[in-house]
Residue frames relative to the residue before (quaternion, step in Angstrom):
aa qw qx qy qz dx dy dz
M 1.0000 0.0000 0.0000 0.0000 0.00 0.00 0.00
T 0.4583 -0.7059 0.4756 0.2558 3.55 -0.85 0.99
V 0.4567 -0.6542 0.5258 0.2947 3.57 -1.15 0.64
I 0.1235 -0.7944 0.5934 0.0390 3.57 -0.70 1.12
Q 0.4687 -0.6765 0.4849 0.2959 3.54 -0.96 0.83
K 0.4120 -0.6813 0.5528 0.2460 3.54 -1.08 0.80
K 0.1159 0.8169 -0.5447 0.1503 3.54 0.01 1.36
A 0.6284 -0.5186 0.4101 0.4098 3.54 -1.25 0.41
R 0.7857 0.0032 0.0086 0.6186 3.57 1.12 -0.72
N 0.2088 -0.7694 0.5935 0.1105 3.54 -0.63 1.12
P 0.3604 -0.7937 0.4432 0.2090 3.64 -0.34 1.18
I 0.7487 0.3560 -0.2268 0.5112 3.61 1.21 -0.19
A 0.3632 0.7676 -0.4707 0.2393 3.59 1.26 0.14
H 0.6734 0.5198 -0.2950 0.4352 3.59 1.12 -0.62
L 0.6335 0.5461 -0.3283 0.4389 3.59 1.26 -0.21
S 0.2986 -0.7275 0.5898 0.1838 3.55 -1.02 0.85
A 0.6786 -0.4552 0.3604 0.4500 3.57 -1.27 0.15
E 0.6401 0.5267 -0.3209 0.4580 3.58 1.04 -0.77
D 0.6106 0.5491 -0.3432 0.4559 3.60 1.05 -0.77
I 0.6826 0.5063 -0.2857 0.4428 3.55 0.87 -1.02
E 0.6771 0.4765 -0.2989 0.4745 3.57 0.95 -0.81
M 0.6204 0.5163 -0.3428 0.4806 3.61 1.09 -0.63
L 0.6012 0.5470 -0.3439 0.4701 3.58 1.07 -0.75
G 0.6512 0.5220 -0.3082 0.4565 3.56 0.96 -0.89
K 0.6584 0.5094 -0.3131 0.4571 3.57 0.97 -0.81
E 0.6460 0.5114 -0.3239 0.4651 3.58 1.02 -0.76
L 0.6446 0.4940 -0.3221 0.4865 3.59 1.07 -0.69
D 0.5965 0.5538 -0.3554 0.4595 3.59 1.05 -0.69
A 0.6480 0.5299 -0.3143 0.4477 3.57 1.01 -0.85
I 0.6300 0.5174 -0.3291 0.4765 3.58 1.04 -0.77
R 0.6494 0.5185 -0.3074 0.4635 3.57 0.95 -0.90
D 0.6695 0.5094 -0.3052 0.4463 3.58 0.84 -0.96
E 0.6319 0.5429 -0.3269 0.4462 3.56 1.04 -0.80
V 0.6661 0.4878 -0.3031 0.4759 3.59 0.97 -0.85
I 0.6523 0.5213 -0.3202 0.4474 3.60 0.88 -0.91
A 0.6717 0.5098 -0.2945 0.4496 3.58 0.97 -0.86
S 0.7493 0.4027 -0.2106 0.4818 3.58 1.13 -0.61
R 0.3989 0.7028 -0.4972 0.3159 3.62 1.25 0.08
G 0.2255 0.7938 -0.5389 0.1691 3.56 -0.94 0.80
E 0.8456 -0.2086 0.1391 0.4712 3.51 -1.27 -0.51
R 0.5927 0.5776 -0.3692 0.4228 3.59 1.07 -0.70
D 0.6860 0.4738 -0.2748 0.4789 3.57 0.96 -0.89
A 0.6452 0.5181 -0.3183 0.4626 3.58 0.98 -0.87
A 0.6440 0.5169 -0.3216 0.4633 3.57 1.00 -0.83
Y 0.6160 0.5614 -0.3469 0.4301 3.58 1.05 -0.75
I 0.7257 0.4293 -0.2769 0.4608 3.61 0.64 -1.03
R 0.6275 0.5187 -0.3492 0.4641 3.62 1.04 -0.66
R 0.6405 0.5202 -0.3224 0.4639 3.58 1.05 -0.74
V 0.6478 0.5085 -0.3186 0.4694 3.59 0.98 -0.81
I 0.6492 0.5097 -0.3160 0.4678 3.60 0.95 -0.86
K 0.6518 0.5095 -0.3143 0.4656 3.60 0.95 -0.86
T 0.6467 0.5167 -0.3132 0.4655 3.59 0.98 -0.87
Q 0.6598 0.5163 -0.3059 0.4523 3.56 0.92 -0.92
R 0.6913 0.4734 -0.2889 0.4631 3.60 0.85 -0.91
T 0.6225 0.5255 -0.3401 0.4697 3.58 1.06 -0.69
L 0.6441 0.5204 -0.3112 0.4664 3.57 0.99 -0.87
E 0.6829 0.4905 -0.3017 0.4494 3.57 0.86 -0.91
I 0.6588 0.4961 -0.3124 0.4715 3.60 0.89 -0.90
S 0.6572 0.5131 -0.3090 0.4576 3.58 0.94 -0.90
S 0.6622 0.5078 -0.3139 0.4529 3.57 0.94 -0.88
R 0.6350 0.5209 -0.3257 0.4683 3.58 1.03 -0.78
A 0.6422 0.5195 -0.3223 0.4624 3.58 1.04 -0.77
V 0.6556 0.5034 -0.3085 0.4707 3.58 0.95 -0.87
L 0.6717 0.5175 -0.2983 0.4382 3.59 0.99 -0.80
L 0.4607 0.6422 -0.4615 0.4029 3.59 1.25 -0.03
F 0.7439 0.3299 -0.1771 0.5535 3.55 1.24 -0.55
S 0.2811 0.8268 -0.4540 0.1767 3.56 1.23 0.49
L 0.4413 0.6559 -0.4794 0.3811 3.61 1.22 0.11
F 0.6686 0.4486 -0.2793 0.5232 3.55 1.22 -0.56
P 0.5334 -0.6895 0.3851 0.3028 3.64 -0.58 1.11
P 0.6560 0.4981 -0.3513 0.4450 3.68 0.83 -0.79
A 0.6506 0.5054 -0.3157 0.4709 3.59 1.00 -0.85
W 0.6304 0.5335 -0.3365 0.4525 3.59 1.01 -0.77
L 0.6758 0.5012 -0.2959 0.4523 3.59 0.89 -0.94
I 0.6814 0.4827 -0.2892 0.4680 3.58 0.88 -0.99
G 0.6777 0.5015 -0.2890 0.4536 3.58 0.90 -0.96
T 0.6642 0.5025 -0.3025 0.4636 3.58 0.96 -0.86
A 0.6519 0.5127 -0.3162 0.4607 3.59 0.95 -0.85
A 0.6751 0.4918 -0.2936 0.4649 3.58 0.92 -0.93
L 0.6580 0.5007 -0.3123 0.4677 3.59 0.99 -0.82
S 0.6123 0.5481 -0.3434 0.4548 3.60 1.05 -0.72
V 0.6680 0.4916 -0.2928 0.4758 3.57 0.91 -0.94
A 0.6435 0.5312 -0.3188 0.4495 3.58 0.97 -0.88
K 0.6771 0.4864 -0.2951 0.4668 3.58 0.95 -0.87
I 0.6271 0.5252 -0.3370 0.4662 3.59 1.04 -0.73
L 0.6529 0.5119 -0.3099 0.4644 3.58 0.91 -0.92
E 0.6717 0.5085 -0.3101 0.4407 3.59 0.87 -0.92
N 0.7104 0.4533 -0.2692 0.4662 3.58 0.90 -0.87
M 0.7788 0.4102 -0.1943 0.4330 3.56 0.77 -1.07
E 0.8045 0.2932 -0.1665 0.4890 3.60 0.45 -1.15
I 0.7366 0.3839 -0.2377 0.5034 3.59 1.11 -0.57
G 0.7651 0.4195 -0.2418 0.4245 3.60 0.29 -1.25
H 0.6756 0.5008 -0.2965 0.4525 3.58 0.75 -1.05
N 0.7474 0.4314 -0.2285 0.4506 3.56 0.82 -1.01
V 0.6107 0.5213 -0.3546 0.4792 3.58 1.08 -0.64
L 0.6882 0.4799 -0.2832 0.4646 3.60 0.91 -0.91
H 0.5863 0.5465 -0.3712 0.4688 3.59 1.26 -0.23
G 0.4890 -0.6625 0.4328 0.3668 3.58 1.25 -0.29
Q 0.3419 0.7800 -0.4727 0.2264 3.59 1.25 0.28
W 0.7693 0.3291 -0.1667 0.5215 3.58 1.18 -0.59
D 0.3568 0.7574 -0.4827 0.2570 3.61 1.24 0.21
W 0.5812 0.6084 -0.3661 0.3975 3.61 1.12 -0.64
M 0.5872 0.5893 -0.3663 0.4168 3.62 1.20 -0.44
R 0.2345 -0.8010 0.5049 0.2203 3.57 1.28 -0.54
D 0.3878 0.6758 -0.5084 0.3667 3.54 1.07 0.88
P 0.3766 -0.7666 0.4652 0.2325 3.65 -0.39 1.15
K 0.6456 0.5214 -0.3238 0.4545 3.60 1.21 -0.37
I 0.7505 0.2506 -0.1556 0.5913 3.59 1.23 -0.40
H 0.4281 0.6947 -0.4442 0.3698 3.55 0.58 1.18
S 0.5821 -0.6296 0.3959 0.3286 3.57 -1.04 0.80
T 0.6757 0.4963 -0.2985 0.4560 3.61 1.15 -0.46
T 0.7638 0.3625 -0.1914 0.4986 3.60 1.21 -0.33
W 0.5692 0.6328 -0.3884 0.3532 3.61 1.15 -0.46
D 0.0760 -0.7686 0.6344 0.0327 3.58 -0.97 0.92
W 0.2017 -0.8491 0.4813 0.0824 3.54 -0.28 1.26
D 0.5932 -0.5607 0.4561 0.3546 3.53 -1.40 0.25
H 0.4720 0.6358 -0.4198 0.4435 3.54 0.54 1.27
V 0.4793 -0.6914 0.4558 0.2906 3.60 -1.07 0.64
S 0.6035 0.5389 -0.3713 0.4556 3.61 1.23 -0.15
P 0.4465 -0.6864 0.4956 0.2896 3.64 -0.73 0.99
P 0.5864 -0.6272 0.3767 0.3475 3.62 -0.86 0.90
E 0.6720 0.5080 -0.3244 0.4302 3.62 0.84 -0.88
Q 0.6591 0.4938 -0.3160 0.4711 3.59 0.99 -0.78
W 0.6455 0.5160 -0.3202 0.4632 3.58 0.99 -0.82
K 0.6507 0.5252 -0.3236 0.4427 3.60 0.92 -0.86
H 0.6416 0.5184 -0.3303 0.4588 3.58 1.04 -0.72
S 0.7346 0.4293 -0.2512 0.4614 3.59 0.72 -1.04
H 0.7368 0.4184 -0.2343 0.4766 3.59 1.02 -0.75
N 0.7548 0.3986 -0.2285 0.4681 3.57 0.57 -1.16
E 0.7634 0.4037 -0.2087 0.4590 3.57 0.82 -1.04
L 0.7692 0.3614 -0.2021 0.4867 3.60 0.89 -0.88
H 0.7216 0.4493 -0.2705 0.4519 3.58 0.60 -1.12
H 0.7291 0.4322 -0.2615 0.4617 3.60 0.78 -0.95
T 0.6193 0.5121 -0.3527 0.4793 3.59 1.20 -0.32
Y 0.8100 0.2521 -0.0958 0.5208 3.58 0.86 -1.01
T 0.0657 0.8617 -0.5011 0.0449 3.57 1.11 0.66
N 0.8769 -0.0429 -0.0249 0.4781 3.55 -0.79 1.19
V 0.4403 0.6463 -0.4931 0.3813 3.59 1.13 0.59
L 0.3992 -0.7414 0.4879 0.2301 3.57 -0.46 1.20
G 0.7997 0.2476 -0.2108 0.5047 3.54 -0.84 1.04
K 0.7287 0.3615 -0.2307 0.5340 3.58 1.30 -0.15
D 0.7435 0.3356 -0.1858 0.5478 3.57 1.06 -0.79
N 0.2391 -0.8129 0.5170 0.1214 3.57 -0.21 1.26
D 0.4973 0.6342 -0.4441 0.3916 3.61 1.22 -0.15
L 0.5904 0.5387 -0.3658 0.4770 3.59 1.21 -0.40
G 0.8431 -0.0189 -0.0362 0.5362 3.54 -0.12 1.30
Y 0.3581 -0.7743 0.4614 0.2435 3.59 1.32 0.03
G 0.6530 -0.5471 0.3113 0.4212 3.57 1.14 0.58
I 0.7138 0.4356 -0.2566 0.4847 3.60 1.25 -0.02
M 0.7633 0.3425 -0.1907 0.5135 3.60 1.23 -0.20
R 0.4352 -0.6396 0.5683 0.2802 3.52 -1.31 0.50
V 0.0719 -0.8475 0.5257 -0.0126 3.58 -0.65 1.09
D 0.7630 0.2552 -0.1701 0.5690 3.60 1.25 0.09
E 0.5856 -0.6126 0.4052 0.3428 3.59 -1.04 0.78
D 0.6687 0.5201 -0.3040 0.4359 3.58 1.07 -0.67
Q 0.5524 0.5677 -0.4109 0.4513 3.58 1.25 -0.11
P 0.5310 -0.6410 0.4374 0.3403 3.63 -0.89 0.86
W 0.3461 -0.7235 0.5583 0.2122 3.55 -1.07 0.80
H 0.0620 -0.7646 0.6413 0.0176 3.55 -1.15 0.78
P 0.6197 -0.5673 0.3745 0.3922 3.64 -1.01 0.65
A 0.5765 0.5956 -0.3806 0.4099 3.61 1.14 -0.56
H 0.5973 0.5866 -0.3630 0.4091 3.58 1.17 -0.51
L 0.4893 0.6598 -0.4340 0.3699 3.60 1.21 -0.26
G 0.7074 0.4720 -0.2553 0.4600 3.55 1.13 -0.63
Q 0.4549 0.7422 -0.4363 0.2276 3.58 1.18 -0.11
P 0.5703 0.5424 -0.4274 0.4449 3.68 1.00 -0.33
F 0.6492 0.4967 -0.3122 0.4842 3.58 1.07 -0.76
Y 0.6266 0.5297 -0.3412 0.4587 3.60 0.97 -0.85
N 0.6758 0.5077 -0.2962 0.4449 3.54 0.93 -0.91
L 0.6293 0.5312 -0.3290 0.4621 3.58 1.06 -0.74
V 0.6586 0.4873 -0.3027 0.4870 3.58 0.95 -0.87
N 0.6352 0.5348 -0.3220 0.4548 3.56 1.01 -0.83
A 0.6329 0.5311 -0.3287 0.4575 3.58 1.04 -0.75
A 0.6835 0.5034 -0.2892 0.4425 3.59 0.90 -0.94
F 0.7919 0.1980 -0.0919 0.5703 3.59 1.03 -0.80
F 0.0656 0.8832 -0.4633 0.0315 3.52 1.11 0.82
E 0.6530 0.5211 -0.3443 0.4284 3.60 0.89 -0.81
Y 0.6526 0.4847 -0.3193 0.4870 3.62 1.08 -0.64
G 0.6110 0.5393 -0.3456 0.4652 3.56 1.10 -0.64
I 0.6426 0.5130 -0.3153 0.4738 3.58 1.04 -0.80
A 0.6375 0.5247 -0.3322 0.4561 3.60 0.99 -0.79
A 0.6598 0.4890 -0.3022 0.4840 3.60 1.00 -0.84
Y 0.6354 0.5305 -0.3141 0.4650 3.56 1.08 -0.79
D 0.6453 0.5207 -0.3166 0.4606 3.58 0.98 -0.86
L 0.6683 0.4841 -0.2876 0.4861 3.58 1.14 -0.68
E 0.2508 -0.7495 0.5422 0.2851 3.59 1.29 -0.46
L 0.0176 0.8773 -0.4785 0.0338 3.52 1.05 0.96
G 0.6865 0.4957 -0.2962 0.4419 3.59 0.79 -1.00
R 0.6839 0.4897 -0.2865 0.4586 3.56 0.86 -0.98
N 0.6798 0.4956 -0.3013 0.4489 3.59 0.91 -0.88
L 0.6440 0.4987 -0.3214 0.4830 3.58 1.06 -0.71
K 0.6625 0.5228 -0.3013 0.4440 3.56 0.95 -0.92
E 0.7601 0.3782 -0.1954 0.4910 3.58 0.96 -0.89
G 0.5306 -0.6821 0.3821 0.3275 3.58 1.27 0.22
R 0.4478 0.7042 -0.4480 0.3208 3.57 1.18 0.43
H 0.4574 0.7309 -0.4217 0.2806 3.57 1.29 -0.14
K 0.6672 0.4926 -0.3069 0.4670 3.58 1.22 -0.29
S 0.4870 0.6735 -0.4375 0.3433 3.60 1.25 -0.12
P 0.5917 -0.5965 0.4066 0.3589 3.61 -1.05 0.71
E 0.6386 0.5392 -0.3333 0.4363 3.57 1.01 -0.80
F 0.6777 0.4799 -0.2962 0.4719 3.59 0.88 -0.92
R 0.6407 0.5240 -0.3304 0.4536 3.59 0.95 -0.83
A 0.6376 0.5241 -0.3288 0.4590 3.59 1.03 -0.77
R 0.6522 0.5046 -0.3076 0.4748 3.58 1.02 -0.79
V 0.6256 0.5249 -0.3324 0.4719 3.60 1.04 -0.74
R 0.6493 0.5131 -0.3198 0.4614 3.58 0.96 -0.83
A 0.6293 0.5327 -0.3321 0.4580 3.58 1.05 -0.76
V 0.6433 0.4978 -0.3147 0.4891 3.59 1.02 -0.81
G 0.6347 0.5398 -0.3263 0.4464 3.59 0.98 -0.84
R 0.6531 0.5013 -0.3156 0.4718 3.59 0.97 -0.83
K 0.6650 0.4978 -0.3103 0.4622 3.59 0.96 -0.84
I 0.6332 0.5156 -0.3362 0.4692 3.61 0.99 -0.74
R 0.6487 0.5172 -0.3235 0.4550 3.58 0.90 -0.89
K 0.6389 0.5329 -0.3190 0.4539 3.58 0.99 -0.85
Q 0.6885 0.4818 -0.2790 0.4647 3.57 0.90 -0.95
V 0.6634 0.5026 -0.3015 0.4651 3.58 0.93 -0.91
L 0.6390 0.5272 -0.3258 0.4557 3.58 0.97 -0.85
K 0.6805 0.4916 -0.2893 0.4600 3.58 0.90 -0.94
D 0.7740 0.4111 -0.2009 0.4378 3.56 0.71 -1.14
Y 0.8313 0.2788 -0.0954 0.4713 3.57 0.87 -0.96
V 0.7152 0.3655 -0.2672 0.5324 3.59 1.27 0.11
V 0.7565 0.4138 -0.2392 0.4463 3.59 0.46 -1.23
H 0.7333 0.4314 -0.2655 0.4534 3.61 0.61 -1.06
P 0.6518 0.4845 -0.3414 0.4732 3.65 0.90 -0.69
L 0.6370 0.5249 -0.3363 0.4534 3.63 0.98 -0.77
L 0.6375 0.5307 -0.3264 0.4532 3.58 1.04 -0.75
S 0.6342 0.5430 -0.3244 0.4446 3.57 1.23 -0.42
G 0.3619 -0.7738 0.4619 0.2386 3.58 1.30 -0.07
P 0.8467 0.0234 0.0086 0.5315 3.60 -0.61 -1.11
S 0.6764 0.4839 -0.2853 0.4764 3.57 1.22 -0.47
F 0.2158 0.8294 -0.4952 0.1423 3.60 1.26 0.37
L 0.7360 0.4371 -0.2544 0.4500 3.60 0.64 -1.10
S 0.6705 0.4876 -0.3097 0.4657 3.60 0.94 -0.80
T 0.6352 0.5042 -0.3275 0.4848 3.59 1.10 -0.66
L 0.6016 0.5493 -0.3423 0.4682 3.57 1.09 -0.73
A 0.6717 0.4898 -0.2872 0.4760 3.57 0.93 -0.93
A 0.6346 0.5353 -0.3250 0.4528 3.58 1.04 -0.79
T 0.6653 0.5002 -0.3027 0.4642 3.57 0.94 -0.89
F 0.6373 0.5179 -0.3276 0.4672 3.58 0.97 -0.84
T 0.6538 0.5169 -0.3048 0.4609 3.58 0.98 -0.89
A 0.6521 0.5146 -0.3137 0.4599 3.59 0.96 -0.87
N 0.6511 0.5003 -0.3149 0.4761 3.58 1.00 -0.79
L 0.6301 0.5326 -0.3247 0.4624 3.57 1.06 -0.78
V 0.6519 0.5067 -0.3068 0.4735 3.59 0.93 -0.93
R 0.6571 0.5116 -0.3085 0.4597 3.59 0.90 -0.94
N 0.6707 0.5107 -0.3010 0.4458 3.59 0.90 -0.93
V 0.6789 0.4842 -0.2955 0.4661 3.59 0.87 -0.95
W 0.6409 0.5205 -0.3213 0.4637 3.58 1.00 -0.82
S 0.6734 0.4981 -0.2984 0.4576 3.60 0.83 -0.99
H 0.6472 0.5244 -0.3071 0.4603 3.56 0.96 -0.92
S 0.6628 0.5136 -0.3065 0.4505 3.58 0.93 -0.91
V 0.6629 0.5069 -0.3037 0.4598 3.57 0.90 -0.94
I 0.6943 0.4777 -0.2791 0.4604 3.56 0.87 -0.96
M 0.5947 0.5518 -0.3584 0.4620 3.60 1.10 -0.66
C 0.6583 0.5299 -0.3098 0.4356 3.58 1.01 -0.83
G 0.6182 0.6058 -0.3383 0.3695 3.58 1.15 -0.53
H 0.8432 0.1423 -0.0293 0.5176 3.61 0.99 -0.77
F 0.6740 0.5396 -0.2875 0.4147 3.62 1.24 -0.13
P 0.6229 0.6069 -0.3785 0.3169 3.65 0.92 -0.68
K 0.6930 -0.4433 0.3762 0.4263 3.51 -1.41 0.19
G 0.7451 0.3792 -0.2945 0.4628 3.55 -0.96 0.89
V 0.6295 0.5097 -0.3325 0.4831 3.58 1.24 -0.36
E 0.3254 -0.7831 0.5069 0.1545 3.58 -0.82 1.02
T 0.2058 -0.7164 0.6436 0.1736 3.53 -1.34 0.43
F 0.2973 -0.7948 0.5200 0.0975 3.56 -1.18 0.58
E 0.5181 -0.6159 0.5034 0.3144 3.53 -1.27 0.55
K 0.6398 -0.5196 0.3969 0.4039 3.58 -1.24 0.43
T 0.6332 0.5661 -0.3331 0.4094 3.57 1.05 -0.74
S 0.5313 0.6633 -0.4019 0.3409 3.59 1.22 -0.37
I 0.7237 0.4294 -0.2598 0.4738 3.59 1.12 -0.45
E 0.4738 0.6561 -0.4553 0.3710 3.60 1.25 0.12
G 0.8394 0.0034 -0.0467 0.5415 3.56 -0.53 1.18
E 0.2689 0.8043 -0.4935 0.1931 3.58 1.20 0.46
T 0.3211 -0.7341 0.5702 0.1813 3.56 -0.92 0.97
K 0.6685 -0.4827 0.3581 0.4382 3.58 -1.25 0.18
G 0.6353 0.5308 -0.3315 0.4525 3.57 1.01 -0.77
E 0.6583 0.4952 -0.3042 0.4784 3.58 1.01 -0.80
W 0.6074 0.5347 -0.3546 0.4685 3.59 1.07 -0.67
Y 0.6326 0.5193 -0.3245 0.4742 3.58 0.96 -0.87
L 0.6671 0.5175 -0.3039 0.4414 3.57 0.88 -0.97
R 0.6433 0.5165 -0.3249 0.4625 3.58 1.00 -0.79
Q 0.6413 0.5098 -0.3298 0.4691 3.61 0.99 -0.75
M 0.6529 0.5336 -0.3080 0.4407 3.57 1.01 -0.86
L 0.7418 0.4074 -0.2227 0.4839 3.57 0.90 -0.95
G 0.7077 0.4801 -0.2541 0.4519 3.58 1.18 -0.54
S 0.6988 0.4210 -0.2618 0.5157 3.60 1.25 0.22
G 0.1421 -0.7850 0.5978 0.0790 3.55 -1.25 0.50
N 0.3587 -0.7562 0.5170 0.1798 3.57 -1.07 0.75
I 0.2974 -0.6999 0.6134 0.2134 3.53 -1.41 0.14
S 0.2995 -0.7460 0.5650 0.1859 3.59 -0.80 0.96
G 0.3036 0.7583 -0.5396 0.2039 3.57 -1.13 0.58
S 0.7134 -0.4575 0.3410 0.4067 3.51 -1.38 -0.19
K 0.6959 -0.4452 0.3630 0.4310 3.54 -1.35 0.17
L 0.6453 0.5216 -0.3215 0.4562 3.59 0.95 -0.86
M 0.6619 0.4999 -0.3228 0.4559 3.58 0.92 -0.84
H 0.6182 0.5445 -0.3455 0.4493 3.58 1.03 -0.76
I 0.6552 0.4985 -0.3142 0.4726 3.58 0.96 -0.83
M 0.6837 0.4925 -0.2911 0.4531 3.59 0.94 -0.88
T 0.6639 0.4592 -0.3156 0.4987 3.61 1.19 -0.34
G 0.4711 -0.6469 0.4564 0.3890 3.57 1.26 -0.11
N 0.5337 -0.6310 0.3577 0.4348 3.54 1.34 0.45
L 0.3860 0.6892 -0.5050 0.3478 3.56 1.19 0.58
S 0.4333 0.6387 -0.4754 0.4223 3.54 1.31 0.20
F 0.6742 0.3515 -0.2614 0.5946 3.55 1.36 -0.26
Q 0.0149 0.8532 -0.5195 0.0440 3.54 0.80 1.09
I 0.5991 0.5576 -0.3644 0.4442 3.59 1.04 -0.68
E 0.6967 0.4632 -0.2693 0.4770 3.56 0.80 -1.05
H 0.6345 0.5330 -0.3306 0.4517 3.58 1.04 -0.77
H 0.7033 0.4613 -0.2834 0.4607 3.59 0.90 -0.83
I 0.6129 0.5109 -0.3561 0.4863 3.57 1.14 -0.46
F 0.8044 0.1088 -0.0090 0.5839 3.56 0.98 -0.95
P 0.0662 -0.8725 0.4817 0.0476 3.64 0.54 1.11
D 0.7441 0.4032 -0.2355 0.4778 3.61 1.14 -0.45
L 0.4785 0.6321 -0.4706 0.3873 3.61 1.19 0.31
P 0.6222 -0.5527 0.3865 0.3974 3.63 -1.07 0.63
S 0.5293 -0.6851 0.4048 0.2943 3.57 -0.79 1.04
N 0.6272 0.5569 -0.3475 0.4191 3.60 1.08 -0.61
R 0.6374 0.5377 -0.3284 0.4436 3.59 1.26 -0.21
Y 0.5042 0.6875 -0.4265 0.3022 3.61 1.16 -0.34
Q 0.6544 0.4989 -0.3238 0.4669 3.59 0.92 -0.83
E 0.6331 0.5571 -0.3181 0.4331 3.57 1.07 -0.75
I 0.7634 0.3698 -0.2024 0.4894 3.59 0.93 -0.89
A 0.4439 0.7289 -0.4385 0.2817 3.60 1.25 -0.27
P 0.6551 0.4964 -0.3510 0.4486 3.68 0.86 -0.73
K 0.6347 0.5198 -0.3343 0.4639 3.61 1.04 -0.70
V 0.6522 0.4994 -0.3110 0.4781 3.57 1.00 -0.84
R 0.6587 0.5085 -0.3156 0.4560 3.58 0.92 -0.85
D 0.6067 0.5516 -0.3475 0.4549 3.56 1.09 -0.70
L 0.6311 0.5206 -0.3293 0.4715 3.60 1.05 -0.74
F 0.6018 0.5466 -0.3508 0.4647 3.60 1.03 -0.77
D 0.6848 0.4903 -0.2864 0.4567 3.57 0.85 -1.01
R 0.7040 0.4843 -0.2774 0.4392 3.58 0.83 -0.97
Y 0.7389 0.3748 -0.2207 0.5147 3.58 1.12 -0.61
G 0.5197 -0.6981 0.3830 0.3097 3.56 1.27 0.34
L 0.4707 0.6595 -0.4431 0.3836 3.58 1.04 0.83
K 0.4597 -0.6863 0.4927 0.2737 3.57 -1.16 0.59
Y 0.2542 -0.7485 0.6004 0.1212 3.55 -0.82 1.11
T 0.2047 -0.8255 0.5177 0.0930 3.59 -0.17 1.29
T 0.2436 0.7525 -0.5785 0.1992 3.57 -0.64 1.14
G 0.1267 0.7821 -0.6033 0.0917 3.57 -1.26 0.38
S 0.6620 -0.4908 0.3726 0.4267 3.56 -1.26 0.20
L 0.6657 -0.5093 0.3581 0.4114 3.59 -1.23 0.41
P 0.6691 0.4817 -0.3332 0.4574 3.67 0.76 -0.85
R 0.6598 0.5157 -0.3129 0.4482 3.58 0.95 -0.86
Q 0.6982 0.4702 -0.2821 0.4603 3.60 0.87 -0.92
V 0.6326 0.5154 -0.3324 0.4729 3.59 1.03 -0.75
A 0.6555 0.5086 -0.3114 0.4634 3.59 0.93 -0.89
S 0.6454 0.5258 -0.3165 0.4548 3.58 0.99 -0.85
A 0.6668 0.5022 -0.2979 0.4631 3.58 0.96 -0.90
W 0.6746 0.4832 -0.2975 0.4722 3.59 0.93 -0.88
W 0.6118 0.5427 -0.3568 0.4516 3.61 1.03 -0.70
K 0.6354 0.5260 -0.3274 0.4609 3.56 1.03 -0.77
V 0.6376 0.5270 -0.3227 0.4600 3.59 0.97 -0.88
I 0.6825 0.4837 -0.2825 0.4695 3.58 0.93 -0.92
R 0.6769 0.5115 -0.2988 0.4369 3.58 0.85 -0.99
L 0.7359 0.4201 -0.2360 0.4757 3.58 0.92 -0.89
S 0.4906 0.6095 -0.4550 0.4252 3.57 1.27 0.19
L 0.6811 0.4393 -0.2579 0.5259 3.56 1.35 -0.31
P 0.6093 -0.5401 0.4082 0.4129 3.61 -1.17 0.38
N 0.6224 -0.5209 0.4210 0.4051 3.57 -1.25 0.39
R 0.4913 -0.6410 0.4977 0.3162 3.55 -1.07 0.71
R 0.5252 -0.6735 0.4191 0.3082 3.59 -0.81 1.00
E 0.6797 0.5078 -0.3189 0.4224 3.54 0.90 -0.90
A 0.7018 0.4030 -0.2753 0.5189 3.60 1.11 -0.58
G 0.0301 -0.8491 0.5243 0.0558 3.52 0.92 -1.03
P 0.5732 -0.5946 0.4333 0.3607 3.56 -1.30 -0.02
V 0.3057 0.8104 -0.4749 0.1555 3.59 1.32 0.15
Q 0.7464 0.4091 -0.2616 0.4550 3.59 0.67 -1.01
D 0.6902 0.4304 -0.2932 0.5024 3.59 1.23 -0.15
R 0.4583 0.6884 -0.4487 0.3387 3.58 1.26 0.26
P 0.4746 -0.7121 0.4289 0.2893 3.63 -0.79 0.93
I 0.0678 -0.7545 0.6503 0.0577 3.51 -1.20 0.65
D 0.5152 -0.6238 0.4708 0.3517 3.57 -1.16 0.42
G 0.5309 0.6204 -0.4678 0.3384 3.50 -1.02 0.81
G 0.1744 -0.7758 0.5953 0.1153 3.55 -1.25 0.07
S 0.5833 -0.5552 0.4350 0.4028 3.53 -1.27 0.11
A 0.7972 -0.3809 0.1863 0.4298 3.49 -1.30 0.34
G 0.8749 -0.1301 0.0320 0.4655 3.53 -0.33 1.32
A 0.6970 0.4919 -0.2726 0.4450 3.63 1.18 0.02
P 0.3141 -0.7117 0.5878 0.2220 3.58 -0.92 0.87
L 0.0281 -0.8452 0.5325 -0.0357 3.57 -0.17 1.26
P 0.6575 -0.4979 0.3803 0.4186 3.57 -1.27 0.37
A 0.4185 -0.7120 0.5083 0.2440 3.57 -1.02 0.82
L 0.2359 -0.7984 0.5410 0.1195 3.56 -0.35 1.23
A 0.2619 -0.7773 0.5550 0.1383 3.54 -0.92 0.94
G 0.7380 -0.3650 0.2297 0.5190 3.56 1.19 0.16
S 0.5075 -0.6413 0.4771 0.3218 3.56 -1.15 0.49
A 0.4224 -0.6818 0.5356 0.2643 3.53 -1.03 0.85
A 0.1127 -0.8434 0.5241 0.0360 3.53 -0.22 1.24
């Protein structure tokens, strides 16, 4: 019997094992429908986005040749920021997920794509695709919850070091791509457990070092030098564009699993987990961002984080299309579809980071979120570790 959290309201207590498996079958049907209809429309979309991104980047680099002049600096920096966001979010993240592998285009494939990021693709795919998407929001298994440096649930022990986590999170936002590279290396854990001397870890560190050198050479040496007299202003523009891209990416990703309404889970939730239960965990452990078509593209369609986590390898341009069908399932099965505007979701995520930097309040305590043995009527359900408030 699965361990269920003792909560004021268990959001899945009304579902039987049969309900959960039927939910899984309905989601399978949505997936099958999309896979059967993938085609030229989707291929044209990703090729158009890649062409737009490359045109923006080349144009911005050309404008920055004259970055000594403030208008050119502003225009070039803004265009380069957008280009970097598009490359990381809508292109790199999704290509490396294998969303476009069905096209069999060797230039747009998860095994060949090298993105504008300091984390080597193979290391990122392991930590993100294999670990995070398998153990979504499972405390102690999904390192994306707090990136190994923050407390993200009341049931996690508090330590005075957590007082600094709002600052850690701010620094992580500014240098997010380097934080992801360290996270992919599991740097803290390997150093703590003395694995840093192993040949395998050293090889991974060298791979990260090569990728960092490549990125630094491109962004902070080659392109600024090509600007001649505008070397320093182009250098500043590139740094600013990377900063904007990092803060934007961090904000979008924070909105996916941190805001109010998103659930976290006990380790026991994955013991004997069925496909329907896996789907349910993705649904409850993710949150969306409402907004315009342009905003969805700029988030890499991670504004549809729920749909992405249910179907991580479907083409990103299809998430908005299937979102009403997924939301209908939430309504019919009595589940909460967590969504909100970007400012609201970012504020909610940051409030959680700040609140959990402090000890639990005595009057509330972790009592109602403390695990007890048992399950709902006849169903082995995911073990909820508490609502992400």
